[in-house]
Every structure is written in C-alpha cells, then in structure tokens.
N, CA, C, O and the ligand as a Tripos MOL2 file, in Angstrom:
@<TRIPOS>MOLECULE
protein
  253   251    64     0     0
PROTEIN
NO_CHARGES

@<TRIPOS>ATOM
      1 N           0.8420   -1.1950    0.0000 N.3       1 MET1
      2 CA          0.0000    0.0030    0.0010 C.3       1 MET1
      3 C           0.8790    1.2430   -0.0030 C.2       1 MET1
      4 O           1.9870    1.2540    0.5330 O.2       1 MET1
      5 N           0.3540    2.2730   -0.6170 N.am      2 ALA2
      6 CA          1.0580    3.5470   -0.6470 C.3       2 ALA2
      7 C           0.0770    4.6580   -0.2870 C.2       2 ALA2
      8 O          -1.1110    4.5810   -0.6000 O.2       2 ALA2
      9 N           0.5870    5.6730    0.3640 N.am      3 ARG3
     10 CA         -0.2750    6.7850    0.7590 C.3       3 ARG3
     11 C          -0.4630    7.7400   -0.4140 C.2       3 ARG3
     12 O           0.4800    8.0420   -1.1450 O.2       3 ARG3
     13 N          -1.6890    8.2060   -0.5790 N.am      4 VAL4
     14 CA         -1.9870    9.1730   -1.6300 C.3       4 VAL4
     15 C          -1.7380   10.5710   -1.0610 C.2       4 VAL4
     16 O          -2.3580   10.9800   -0.0790 O.2       4 VAL4
     17 N          -0.8280   11.2810   -1.6940 N.am      5 MET5
     18 CA         -0.3930   12.5870   -1.2280 C.3       5 MET5
     19 C          -0.7330   13.6530   -2.2740 C.2       5 MET5
     20 O          -0.7920   13.3710   -3.4710 O.2       5 MET5
     21 N          -0.9510   14.8550   -1.8050 N.am      6 ILE6
     22 CA         -1.0070   16.0110   -2.7090 C.3       6 ILE6
     23 C          -0.0460   17.0610   -2.1650 C.2       6 ILE6
     24 O           0.4640   16.9390   -1.0510 O.2       6 ILE6
     25 N           0.1870   18.0760   -2.9550 N.am      7 THR7
     26 CA          0.9970   19.2050   -2.5000 C.3       7 THR7
     27 C           0.0810   20.3680   -2.1880 C.2       7 THR7
     28 O          -0.7390   20.7620   -3.0170 O.2       7 THR7
     29 N           0.2200   20.9110   -1.0070 N.am      8 CYS8
     30 CA         -0.5800   22.0810   -0.6260 C.3       8 CYS8
     31 C          -0.2500   23.2470   -1.5510 C.2       8 CYS8
     32 O           0.9160   23.6260   -1.6660 O.2       8 CYS8
     33 N          -1.2500   23.8200   -2.2090 N.am      9 PRO9
     34 CA         -0.9760   24.9150   -3.1530 C.3       9 PRO9
     35 C          -0.5230   26.1990   -2.4530 C.2       9 PRO9
     36 O           0.0770   27.0640   -3.0910 O.2       9 PRO9
     37 N          -0.7930   26.3320   -1.1790 N.am     10 ASP10
     38 CA         -0.4280   27.5470   -0.4520 C.3      10 ASP10
     39 C           0.9480   27.4530    0.1950 C.2      10 ASP10
     40 O           1.7010   28.4270    0.2090 O.2      10 ASP10
     41 N           1.2730   26.2820    0.7270 N.am     11 THR11
     42 CA          2.5370   26.1450    1.4560 C.3      11 THR11
     43 C           3.5500   25.2730    0.7300 C.2      11 THR11
     44 O           4.7290   25.2660    1.0830 O.2      11 THR11
     45 N           3.0970   24.5330   -0.2880 N.am     12 GLY12
     46 CA          3.9990   23.6480   -1.0080 C.3      12 GLY12
     47 C           4.3860   22.4070   -0.2310 C.2      12 GLY12
     48 O           5.2810   21.6640   -0.6340 O.2      12 GLY12
     49 N           3.7110   22.1880    0.8820 N.am     13 ARG13
     50 CA          4.0600   21.0370    1.7080 C.3      13 ARG13
     51 C           3.2820   19.7980    1.2830 C.2      13 ARG13
     52 O           2.1620   19.9160    0.7870 O.2      13 ARG13
     53 N           3.8530   18.6220    1.4680 N.am     14 PRO14
     54 CA          3.1390   17.3880    1.1400 C.3      14 PRO14
     55 C           2.0360   17.1110    2.1560 C.2      14 PRO14
     56 O           2.2500   17.2090    3.3640 O.2      14 PRO14
     57 N           0.8700   16.7700    1.6570 N.am     15 ILE15
     58 CA         -0.2970   16.5380    2.4940 C.3      15 ILE15
     59 C          -0.8240   15.1230    2.2510 C.2      15 ILE15
     60 O          -1.0520   14.7230    1.1090 O.2      15 ILE15
     61 N          -1.0080   14.3940    3.3080 N.am     16 TYR16
     62 CA         -1.6040   13.0710    3.2000 C.3      16 TYR16
     63 C          -3.1140   13.2260    3.0780 C.2      16 TYR16
     64 O          -3.7480   13.8990    3.8910 O.2      16 TYR16
     65 N          -3.6830   12.5960    2.0560 N.am     17 THR17
     66 CA         -5.1140   12.7670    1.7850 C.3      17 THR17
     67 C          -5.9830   11.8690    2.6490 C.2      17 THR17
     68 O          -7.2040   12.0230    2.6660 O.2      17 THR17
     69 N          -5.3680   10.9310    3.3690 N.am     18 GLY18
     70 CA         -6.1410    9.9920    4.1710 C.3      18 GLY18
     71 C          -6.4870    8.7140    3.4200 C.2      18 GLY18
     72 O          -7.1030    7.8030    3.9730 O.2      18 GLY18
     73 N          -6.0850    8.6590    2.1590 N.am     19 MET19
     74 CA         -6.3700    7.4780    1.3560 C.3      19 MET19
     75 C          -5.0860    6.7170    1.0860 C.2      19 MET19
     76 O          -4.0140    7.3050    0.9410 O.2      19 MET19
     77 N          -5.2130    5.3890    1.0220 N.am     20 SER20
     78 CA         -4.0810    4.5580    0.6440 C.3      20 SER20
     79 C          -4.5230    3.5880   -0.4470 C.2      20 SER20
     80 O          -5.6390    3.0690   -0.4210 O.2      20 SER20
     81 N          -3.6400    3.3580   -1.3940 N.am     21 PHE21
     82 CA         -3.9140    2.4520   -2.5000 C.3      21 PHE21
     83 C          -2.6920    1.6000   -2.7750 C.2      21 PHE21
     84 O          -1.5600    2.0090   -2.5170 O.2      21 PHE21
     85 N          -2.9350    0.4130   -3.2990 N.am     22 ASP22
     86 CA         -1.8630   -0.2660   -3.9940 C.3      22 ASP22
     87 C          -1.5660    0.5180   -5.2660 C.2      22 ASP22
     88 O          -2.4760    1.0450   -5.9060 O.2      22 ASP22
     89 N          -0.2820    0.5910   -5.6290 N.am     23 GLU23
     90 CA          0.0870    1.4400   -6.7570 C.3      23 GLU23
     91 C          -0.5990    1.0100   -8.0440 C.2      23 GLU23
     92 O          -1.0330    1.8510   -8.8310 O.2      23 GLU23
     93 N          -0.6970   -0.2780   -8.2590 N.am     24 ILE24
     94 CA         -1.3310   -0.7830   -9.4880 C.3      24 ILE24
     95 C          -2.8010   -0.3790   -9.5140 C.2      24 ILE24
     96 O          -3.3170    0.0330  -10.5530 O.2      24 ILE24
     97 N          -3.4630   -0.4940   -8.3890 N.am     25 ILE25
     98 CA         -4.8840   -0.1510   -8.3210 C.3      25 ILE25
     99 C          -5.0680    1.3420   -8.5500 C.2      25 ILE25
    100 O          -5.9860    1.7640   -9.2540 O.2      25 ILE25
    101 N          -4.1890    2.1390   -7.9480 N.am     26 PHE26
    102 CA         -4.2860    3.5860   -8.1250 C.3      26 PHE26
    103 C          -4.1310    3.9760   -9.5910 C.2      26 PHE26
    104 O          -4.8790    4.8090  -10.1020 O.2      26 PHE26
    105 N          -3.1640    3.3730  -10.2570 N.am     27 GLU27
    106 CA         -2.9120    3.7120  -11.6630 C.3      27 GLU27
    107 C          -4.1230    3.4100  -12.5310 C.2      27 GLU27
    108 O          -4.3640    4.0930  -13.5260 O.2      27 GLU27
    109 N          -4.8690    2.4110  -12.1640 N.am     28 ASN28
    110 CA         -5.9940    1.9620  -12.9890 C.3      28 ASN28
    111 C          -7.3350    2.4890  -12.4970 C.2      28 ASN28
    112 O          -8.3780    2.1690  -13.0680 O.2      28 ASN28
    113 N          -7.3120    3.2850  -11.4550 N.am     29 SER29
    114 CA         -8.5750    3.7360  -10.8740 C.3      29 SER29
    115 C          -9.0520    5.0310  -11.5070 C.2      29 SER29
    116 O          -8.2630    5.8000  -12.0560 O.2      29 SER29
    117 N         -10.3430    5.2560  -11.4240 N.am     30 GLN30
    118 CA        -10.9420    6.5250  -11.8160 C.3      30 GLN30
    119 C         -11.4020    7.1980  -10.5280 C.2      30 GLN30
    120 O         -12.3650    6.7570   -9.9010 O.2      30 GLN30
    121 N         -10.7220    8.2540  -10.1430 N.am     31 LEU31
    122 CA        -11.0900    8.9220   -8.8950 C.3      31 LEU31
    123 C         -11.8910   10.1830   -9.1920 C.2      31 LEU31
    124 O         -11.4740   11.0020  -10.0100 O.2      31 LEU31
    125 N         -13.0260   10.3440   -8.5420 N.am     32 PRO32
    126 CA        -13.7220   11.6210   -8.6300 C.3      32 PRO32
    127 C         -12.9600   12.6730   -7.8310 C.2      32 PRO32
    128 O         -12.0490   12.3380   -7.0750 O.2      32 PRO32
    129 N         -13.3260   13.9330   -7.9930 N.am     33 ASP33
    130 CA        -12.7000   14.9770   -7.1960 C.3      33 ASP33
    131 C         -12.9230   14.7070   -5.7190 C.2      33 ASP33
    132 O         -14.0080   14.3020   -5.3040 O.2      33 ASP33
    133 N         -11.8910   14.9340   -4.9420 N.am     34 LYS34
    134 CA        -11.9530   14.7130   -3.4930 C.3      34 LYS34
    135 C         -11.6040   16.0130   -2.7880 C.2      34 LYS34
    136 O         -11.0390   16.9300   -3.3840 O.2      34 LYS34
    137 N         -11.9490   16.0730   -1.5100 N.am     35 SER35
    138 CA        -11.5450   17.2250   -0.7160 C.3      35 SER35
    139 C         -10.7810   16.7150    0.4980 C.2      35 SER35
    140 O         -11.0340   15.6160    0.9930 O.2      35 SER35
    141 N          -9.8530   17.5230    0.9630 N.am     36 VAL36
    142 CA         -9.0840   17.1820    2.1440 C.3      36 VAL36
    143 C          -8.8640   18.4380    2.9780 C.2      36 VAL36
    144 O          -8.5650   19.5080    2.4480 O.2      36 VAL36
    145 N          -9.0160   18.2880    4.2790 N.am     37 LEU37
    146 CA         -8.7060   19.3960    5.1720 C.3      37 LEU37
    147 C          -7.1990   19.4180    5.3690 C.2      37 LEU37
    148 O          -6.6130   18.4850    5.9180 O.2      37 LEU37
    149 N          -6.5940   20.4820    4.9190 N.am     38 CYS38
    150 CA         -5.1390   20.5560    4.8650 C.3      38 CYS38
    151 C          -4.5680   20.8870    6.2470 C.2      38 CYS38
    152 O          -4.9050   21.9180    6.8290 O.2      38 CYS38
    153 N          -3.7060   20.0120    6.7720 N.am     39 PRO39
    154 CA         -3.1050   20.2970    8.0770 C.3      39 PRO39
    155 C          -2.0340   21.3860    8.0140 C.2      39 PRO39
    156 O          -1.6350   21.9270    9.0450 O.2      39 PRO39
    157 N          -1.5730   21.7050    6.8130 N.am     40 ALA40
    158 CA         -0.5130   22.7040    6.6800 C.3      40 ALA40
    159 C          -1.0640   24.1260    6.7360 C.2      40 ALA40
    160 O          -0.4630   25.0010    7.3590 O.2      40 ALA40
    161 N          -2.2120   24.3610    6.0820 N.am     41 CYS41
    162 CA         -2.7300   25.7280    6.0240 C.3      41 CYS41
    163 C          -4.1450   25.8510    6.5890 C.2      41 CYS41
    164 O          -4.6600   26.9610    6.7260 O.2      41 CYS41
    165 N          -4.7860   24.7110    6.9220 N.am     42 GLY42
    166 CA         -6.0770   24.7400    7.5660 C.3      42 GLY42
    167 C          -7.2530   24.9380    6.6230 C.2      42 GLY42
    168 O          -8.3970   25.0380    7.0670 O.2      42 GLY42
    169 N          -6.9770   24.9960    5.3160 N.am     43 GLN43
    170 CA         -8.0530   25.1370    4.3410 C.3      43 GLN43
    171 C          -8.4180   23.7690    3.7590 C.2      43 GLN43
    172 O          -7.6730   22.7970    3.8810 O.2      43 GLN43
    173 N          -9.5890   23.7320    3.1250 N.am     44 VAL44
    174 CA         -9.9910   22.5220    2.4130 C.3      44 VAL44
    175 C          -9.5390   22.6400    0.9600 C.2      44 VAL44
    176 O          -9.8650   23.6110    0.2780 O.2      44 VAL44
    177 N          -8.7960   21.6560    0.4990 N.am     45 HIS45
    178 CA         -8.3430   21.6330   -0.8930 C.3      45 HIS45
    179 C          -9.1160   20.5610   -1.6520 C.2      45 HIS45
    180 O          -9.3160   19.4510   -1.1590 O.2      45 HIS45
    181 N          -9.5430   20.9140   -2.8570 N.am     46 ILE46
    182 CA        -10.1320   19.9310   -3.7620 C.3      46 ILE46
    183 C          -9.0020   19.3740   -4.6220 C.2      46 ILE46
    184 O          -8.1990   20.1250   -5.1740 O.2      46 ILE46
    185 N          -8.9500   18.0610   -4.7260 N.am     47 TRP47
    186 CA         -7.8750   17.4400   -5.5160 C.3      47 TRP47
    187 C          -8.4650   16.3180   -6.3430 C.2      47 TRP47
    188 O          -9.5500   15.8110   -6.0600 O.2      47 TRP47
    189 N          -7.7360   15.9490   -7.3540 N.am     48 ASN48
    190 CA         -8.1180   14.7930   -8.1600 C.3      48 ASN48
    191 C          -6.8690   13.9730   -8.4430 C.2      48 ASN48
    192 O          -5.7760   14.2770   -7.9660 O.2      48 ASN48
    193 N          -7.0630   12.9440   -9.2190 N.am     49 LYS49
    194 CA         -5.9590   12.0020   -9.4250 C.3      49 LYS49
    195 C          -4.7350   12.6760  -10.0510 C.2      49 LYS49
    196 O          -3.6000   12.3000   -9.7600 O.2      49 LYS49
    197 N          -4.9690   13.6710  -10.9090 N.am     50 GLN50
    198 CA         -3.8550   14.3400  -11.5650 C.3      50 GLN50
    199 C          -2.9880   15.1090  -10.5660 C.2      50 GLN50
    200 O          -1.7960   15.3100  -10.8000 O.2      50 GLN50
    201 N          -3.5860   15.5350   -9.4580 N.am     51 ASP51
    202 CA         -2.8480   16.2930   -8.4560 C.3      51 ASP51
    203 C          -2.0730   15.3870   -7.5100 C.2      51 ASP51
    204 O          -1.1460   15.8260   -6.8300 O.2      51 ASP51
    205 N          -2.4640   14.1200   -7.4760 N.am     52 ALA52
    206 CA         -1.9760   13.2360   -6.4300 C.3      52 ALA52
    207 C          -0.7300   12.4690   -6.8510 C.2      52 ALA52
    208 O          -0.4820   12.2530   -8.0370 O.2      52 ALA52
    209 N           0.0380   12.0680   -5.8650 N.am     53 TYR53
    210 CA          1.1560   11.1610   -6.0980 C.3      53 TYR53
    211 C           1.1990   10.1960   -4.9310 C.2      53 TYR53
    212 O           0.6270   10.4390   -3.8690 O.2      53 TYR53
    213 N           1.8900    9.1030   -5.1600 N.am     54 LEU54
    214 CA          1.9320    8.0580   -4.1430 C.3      54 LEU54
    215 C           3.2310    8.1090   -3.3710 C.2      54 LEU54
    216 O           4.2980    8.3400   -3.9400 O.2      54 LEU54
    217 N           3.1330    7.8920   -2.0790 N.am     55 GLU55
    218 CA          4.3100    7.8070   -1.2220 C.3      55 GLU55
    219 C           4.2800    6.4530   -0.5530 C.2      55 GLU55
    220 O           3.3560    6.1430    0.1990 O.2      55 GLU55
    221 N           5.2880    5.6470   -0.8230 N.am     56 SER56
    222 CA          5.3090    4.2990   -0.2900 C.3      56 SER56
    223 C           5.3830    4.3190    1.2310 C.2      56 SER56
    224 O           6.2010    5.0280    1.8180 O.2      56 SER56
    225 N           4.5230    3.5350    1.8550 N.am     57 GLU57
    226 CA          4.5630    3.4590    3.3160 C.3      57 GLU57
    227 C           5.8250    2.7560    3.7930 C.2      57 GLU57
    228 O           6.2150    2.8920    4.9530 O.2      57 GLU57
    229 N           6.4640    2.0060    2.9020 N.am     58 ASP58
    230 CA          7.6940    1.3230    3.2790 C.3      58 ASP58
    231 C           8.8040    2.3160    3.6350 C.2      58 ASP58
    232 O           9.7190    1.9910    4.3920 O.2      58 ASP58
    233 N           8.7110    3.5270    3.0820 N.am     59 ASP59
    234 CA          9.7480    4.5170    3.3620 C.3      59 ASP59
    235 C           9.8540    4.8240    4.8480 C.2      59 ASP59
    236 O          10.9290    5.1630    5.3450 O.2      59 ASP59
    237 N           8.7370    4.7060    5.5550 N.am     60 ALA60
    238 CA          8.7220    5.0430    6.9630 C.3      60 ALA60
    239 C           9.5210    4.0590    7.8060 C.2      60 ALA60
    240 O           9.8840    4.3450    8.9460 O.2      60 ALA60
    241 N           9.7860    2.8940    7.2220 N.am     61 HIS61
    242 CA         10.4710    1.8580    8.0120 C.3      61 HIS61
    243 C          11.9760    1.8230    7.7200 C.2      61 HIS61
    244 O          12.7040    1.0100    8.2890 O.2      61 HIS61
    245 N          12.4240    2.6890    6.8510 N.am     62 GLN62
    246 CA         13.8550    2.7050    6.5750 C.3      62 GLN62
    247 C          14.6070    3.3690    7.7200 C.2      62 GLN62
    248 O          14.1040    4.3110    8.3310 O.2      62 GLN62
    249 N          15.7880    2.8910    8.0080 N.am     63 PRO63
    250 CA         16.5810    3.4530    9.1120 C.3      63 PRO63
    251 C          17.0310    4.8740    8.8250 C.2      63 PRO63
    252 O          17.7050    5.4870    9.6520 O.2      63 PRO63
    253 ZN         -3.0070   23.6940    2.2640 Zn       64 ZN64
@<TRIPOS>BOND
     1     1     2 1
     2     2     3 1
     3     3     4 2
     4     3     5 am
     5     5     6 1
     6     6     7 1
     7     7     8 2
     8     7     9 am
     9     9    10 1
    10    10    11 1
    11    11    12 2
    12    11    13 am
    13    13    14 1
    14    14    15 1
    15    15    16 2
    16    15    17 am
    17    17    18 1
    18    18    19 1
    19    19    20 2
    20    19    21 am
    21    21    22 1
    22    22    23 1
    23    23    24 2
    24    23    25 am
    25    25    26 1
    26    26    27 1
    27    27    28 2
    28    27    29 am
    29    29    30 1
    30    30    31 1
    31    31    32 2
    32    31    33 am
    33    33    34 1
    34    34    35 1
    35    35    36 2
    36    35    37 am
    37    37    38 1
    38    38    39 1
    39    39    40 2
    40    39    41 am
    41    41    42 1
    42    42    43 1
    43    43    44 2
    44    43    45 am
    45    45    46 1
    46    46    47 1
    47    47    48 2
    48    47    49 am
    49    49    50 1
    50    50    51 1
    51    51    52 2
    52    51    53 am
    53    53    54 1
    54    54    55 1
    55    55    56 2
    56    55    57 am
    57    57    58 1
    58    58    59 1
    59    59    60 2
    60    59    61 am
    61    61    62 1
    62    62    63 1
    63    63    64 2
    64    63    65 am
    65    65    66 1
    66    66    67 1
    67    67    68 2
    68    67    69 am
    69    69    70 1
    70    70    71 1
    71    71    72 2
    72    71    73 am
    73    73    74 1
    74    74    75 1
    75    75    76 2
    76    75    77 am
    77    77    78 1
    78    78    79 1
    79    79    80 2
    80    79    81 am
    81    81    82 1
    82    82    83 1
    83    83    84 2
    84    83    85 am
    85    85    86 1
    86    86    87 1
    87    87    88 2
    88    87    89 am
    89    89    90 1
    90    90    91 1
    91    91    92 2
    92    91    93 am
    93    93    94 1
    94    94    95 1
    95    95    96 2
    96    95    97 am
    97    97    98 1
    98    98    99 1
    99    99   100 2
   100    99   101 am
   101   101   102 1
   102   102   103 1
   103   103   104 2
   104   103   105 am
   105   105   106 1
   106   106   107 1
   107   107   108 2
   108   107   109 am
   109   109   110 1
   110   110   111 1
   111   111   112 2
   112   111   113 am
   113   113   114 1
   114   114   115 1
   115   115   116 2
   116   115   117 am
   117   117   118 1
   118   118   119 1
   119   119   120 2
   120   119   121 am
   121   121   122 1
   122   122   123 1
   123   123   124 2
   124   123   125 am
   125   125   126 1
   126   126   127 1
   127   127   128 2
   128   127   129 am
   129   129   130 1
   130   130   131 1
   131   131   132 2
   132   131   133 am
   133   133   134 1
   134   134   135 1
   135   135   136 2
   136   135   137 am
   137   137   138 1
   138   138   139 1
   139   139   140 2
   140   139   141 am
   141   141   142 1
   142   142   143 1
   143   143   144 2
   144   143   145 am
   145   145   146 1
   146   146   147 1
   147   147   148 2
   148   147   149 am
   149   149   150 1
   150   150   151 1
   151   151   152 2
   152   151   153 am
   153   153   154 1
   154   154   155 1
   155   155   156 2
   156   155   157 am
   157   157   158 1
   158   158   159 1
   159   159   160 2
   160   159   161 am
   161   161   162 1
   162   162   163 1
   163   163   164 2
   164   163   165 am
   165   165   166 1
   166   166   167 1
   167   167   168 2
   168   167   169 am
   169   169   170 1
   170   170   171 1
   171   171   172 2
   172   171   173 am
   173   173   174 1
   174   174   175 1
   175   175   176 2
   176   175   177 am
   177   177   178 1
   178   178   179 1
   179   179   180 2
   180   179   181 am
   181   181   182 1
   182   182   183 1
   183   183   184 2
   184   183   185 am
   185   185   186 1
   186   186   187 1
   187   187   188 2
   188   187   189 am
   189   189   190 1
   190   190   191 1
   191   191   192 2
   192   191   193 am
   193   193   194 1
   194   194   195 1
   195   195   196 2
   196   195   197 am
   197   197   198 1
   198   198   199 1
   199   199   200 2
   200   199   201 am
   201   201   202 1
   202   202   203 1
   203   203   204 2
   204   203   205 am
   205   205   206 1
   206   206   207 1
   207   207   208 2
   208   207   209 am
   209   209   210 1
   210   210   211 1
   211   211   212 2
   212   211   213 am
   213   213   214 1
   214   214   215 1
   215   215   216 2
   216   215   217 am
   217   217   218 1
   218   218   219 1
   219   219   220 2
   220   219   221 am
   221   221   222 1
   222   222   223 1
   223   223   224 2
   224   223   225 am
   225   225   226 1
   226   226   227 1
   227   227   228 2
   228   227   229 am
   229   229   230 1
   230   230   231 1
   231   231   232 2
   232   231   233 am
   233   233   234 1
   234   234   235 1
   235   235   236 2
   236   235   237 am
   237   237   238 1
   238   238   239 1
   239   239   240 2
   240   239   241 am
   241   241   242 1
   242   242   243 1
   243   243   244 2
   244   243   245 am
   245   245   246 1
   246   246   247 1
   247   247   248 2
   248   247   249 am
   249   249   250 1
   250   250   251 1
   251   251   252 2
@<TRIPOS>SUBSTRUCTURE
     1 MET1         2 RESIDUE 1 A MET
     2 ALA2         6 RESIDUE 1 A ALA
     3 ARG3        10 RESIDUE 1 A ARG
     4 VAL4        14 RESIDUE 1 A VAL
     5 MET5        18 RESIDUE 1 A MET
     6 ILE6        22 RESIDUE 1 A ILE
     7 THR7        26 RESIDUE 1 A THR
     8 CYS8        30 RESIDUE 1 A CYS
     9 PRO9        34 RESIDUE 1 A PRO
    10 ASP10       38 RESIDUE 1 A ASP
    11 THR11       42 RESIDUE 1 A THR
    12 GLY12       46 RESIDUE 1 A GLY
    13 ARG13       50 RESIDUE 1 A ARG
    14 PRO14       54 RESIDUE 1 A PRO
    15 ILE15       58 RESIDUE 1 A ILE
    16 TYR16       62 RESIDUE 1 A TYR
    17 THR17       66 RESIDUE 1 A THR
    18 GLY18       70 RESIDUE 1 A GLY
    19 MET19       74 RESIDUE 1 A MET
    20 SER20       78 RESIDUE 1 A SER
    21 PHE21       82 RESIDUE 1 A PHE
    22 ASP22       86 RESIDUE 1 A ASP
    23 GLU23       90 RESIDUE 1 A GLU
    24 ILE24       94 RESIDUE 1 A ILE
    25 ILE25       98 RESIDUE 1 A ILE
    26 PHE26      102 RESIDUE 1 A PHE
    27 GLU27      106 RESIDUE 1 A GLU
    28 ASN28      110 RESIDUE 1 A ASN
    29 SER29      114 RESIDUE 1 A SER
    30 GLN30      118 RESIDUE 1 A GLN
    31 LEU31      122 RESIDUE 1 A LEU
    32 PRO32      126 RESIDUE 1 A PRO
    33 ASP33      130 RESIDUE 1 A ASP
    34 LYS34      134 RESIDUE 1 A LYS
    35 SER35      138 RESIDUE 1 A SER
    36 VAL36      142 RESIDUE 1 A VAL
    37 LEU37      146 RESIDUE 1 A LEU
    38 CYS38      150 RESIDUE 1 A CYS
    39 PRO39      154 RESIDUE 1 A PRO
    40 ALA40      158 RESIDUE 1 A ALA
    41 CYS41      162 RESIDUE 1 A CYS
    42 GLY42      166 RESIDUE 1 A GLY
    43 GLN43      170 RESIDUE 1 A GLN
    44 VAL44      174 RESIDUE 1 A VAL
    45 HIS45      178 RESIDUE 1 A HIS
    46 ILE46      182 RESIDUE 1 A ILE
    47 TRP47      186 RESIDUE 1 A TRP
    48 ASN48      190 RESIDUE 1 A ASN
    49 LYS49      194 RESIDUE 1 A LYS
    50 GLN50      198 RESIDUE 1 A GLN
    51 ASP51      202 RESIDUE 1 A ASP
    52 ALA52      206 RESIDUE 1 A ALA
    53 TYR53      210 RESIDUE 1 A TYR
    54 LEU54      214 RESIDUE 1 A LEU
    55 GLU55      218 RESIDUE 1 A GLU
    56 SER56      222 RESIDUE 1 A SER
    57 GLU57      226 RESIDUE 1 A GLU
    58 ASP58      230 RESIDUE 1 A ASP
    59 ASP59      234 RESIDUE 1 A ASP
    60 ALA60      238 RESIDUE 1 A ALA
    61 HIS61      242 RESIDUE 1 A HIS
    62 GLN62      246 RESIDUE 1 A GLN
    63 PRO63      250 RESIDUE 1 A PRO
    64 ZN64       253 GROUP 0 **** ****
C-alpha cells in the first residue's frame, strides 16, 4: 500500500489525503474529485488524481 499525497498549493508542503492504494490499483482507478482538510494551512483543498502522487509506506520503516 502507498499513501496518496497532494501538495498544498499555499505552502507547497506534502499533504496526506487519508487514502491509501496499492500502486497498481491507483494507476488503474478513476477517482472523482476529493476534498481534504489541509493540516498545513487549515483550508480545504479539492484534488483529483492528476494532483496526487503516491508515497510508499515502506519509506517510513527505513533506518
Ligand atoms: Zn493547504
């Protein structure tokens, strides 16, 4: 599984959308527009698949 991330348009910081996908499933999925409450700037951002990128959860376990 990988976390679906977007970039906050106001702060440029990576934001976790709260969704996780297998990369193969994400690539083949059709996602409608989603909204996320941004922890970086406190606003709600609307995002879609084109805005999103995946961050492997395995990265968190590296030393
Ligand atoms: Zn934001």
